[in-house]
Structures are given as structure tokens and as C-alpha cells.
C-alpha angles and dihedrals in degrees: 000000000000120000103261095201092054092043093051092048090084091065087077096057137061120131094042092048090053094045100046108028116090120250125225128268118252088238088069091057089046089056092050113030127034117199116279103039105163098215127005125184121199105204118202084013097169110181092345101265090152098020088073089063090058102051094082093042104050132055090221128020126195126189124200125188136147093229116086089190093057093045090052089060090047093051092050090054099036110029093170092063119096109229129202133180106234148111136245089255093051111031110184098219131095128267118276093007105119130068098192132024118194126191116190120189092337115079093094088065093058131093094249100213097041094043093051091050091050093046089051089051094056097040122092114241109292091008121156136248122200125191123189140173136185112223140169120280108250089222093060105084098183095051090045089054092050090048091056090053090059094038106035093166091064110082094183114031091195085075093054148130109354115098090180128119142152095281108068106149110263095008140085125210111248102174142358127191139169117215121199117206140151132237122196111223138172120236092245092050091047090054090046090050090062090054088066093057116106096242091054094044092051097041126104112252095257092050091046091051091050092052091047091050091051092051090049089051091053091050091048095051106035109097093218094062109013112127094007124122095194128034143164114259115200121210138185117213114203114206126192121185120194134186122217112244 
């Protein structure tokens, strides 16, 4: 089961999440959504970091998220998108009404069995489900080290975060791809980005300060980024596309 305290931590953020979190490469949308999708639903949409990739590909786009604060940011950016407060376990749309469901950076927070059943309910027969996550590039040692500060239970961040496989109940895996891309970021924005991660949001102030100090130490001592105010940050976006059985 997902950690409820960490999952609910995102309800306290919105503008900072949208400003500092990376978006998603267009190649990820290409792997998921061809042009002309009748109805697409972005589930756990947050501030619309992936929703914005759907608006030119679907005739109608819906966004569902439990955080009113995050959806307010999404609506300000994407006024054509229909937004609904809801969860993956209780999606507030009718049966057989959606052609594509996307879940970006959120499926690991869901109750897997209940969410899959609810996604199947809203999908049209033989509809598609796409899951995707941004993660650190295994070749980038300093970002890997920072990742482990925020996720101390993960010994190898190249294995995180995707709890997806070919056996989601009611679905079969149709395609999987990993997309490498690079984001240019300032040191201050990189530090601010970590403040939008669940473990930082849920931490007590002293613990949060300690994690921030350790990330600063890594940036100050790694030869690839020490003394630099702007640097290239590589990512790998994992994409899984499923068909409903």
C-alpha cells in the first residue's frame, strides 16, 4: 500500500511544484498518444505537467486530481481542460467514456487493484492506459546521490520509481520505452525542486534542513557541478503503454 502521509503531502503544494518540477519530453507523448484521440483523461494530473502534452492530441481532455490547489494551477495554464476533484480509486466520470488514461509520476501512490478496476470502468472497450515517470539518469552520479538523499530506501535509483510491469490486473503491456533527455537548471532551482518531493514536504523542519544540507554538500563537492550556477540535468522517462483486455 502507498504511504498515505507522503501521498497527501502534495495537497500542500501547487505553484512551486509547477515551477520547479521537470516536464515531460514530447517523445513521451508521441509514444502514448497519436493525434486525434477522442477523449483523454490525465489521472493524478497535478498541475498539468503531462496534461499539457495532451491538449493538442485529444479532442477532449479531462484532468482528475485530489488536490484543489494543484488543479487551480492547471486550470490557469490550460483553461480548455475539464478538471475534477477525485482519486484513482474514485474517478468522477461515467462508465465507458474515455479512450486513453494517462498517469504521469503518480501511479505508485495508487491502490493498484482498486485503481486498475476503476480505470477499466471509465475506459471504452479496448481503451489504453499509459504510465510514465521521470527518473534520474544512471550515468549522472551527482543526481543519483541527491536522489538517494530524498529516497534513502532506494539503494539504486536506476531501479526507481516505476512499480509497473506486464501484469496489471485487466491490462496487458503493449509497449515500453525509456527516453533520455536533458533539462538545463540553475543550482537554486535544483535545490527548490527537491523541496517539492514528498519526503521533503512531509519531513519535520530539522529533517528537511538536514536533507537540503546534504544535497548542497554533494553539489559543492562533485567535480561536474561544483562552483557552477547552471548545469545540465539528464533524465530518463520510462513509458509503459497497456491495452485493456
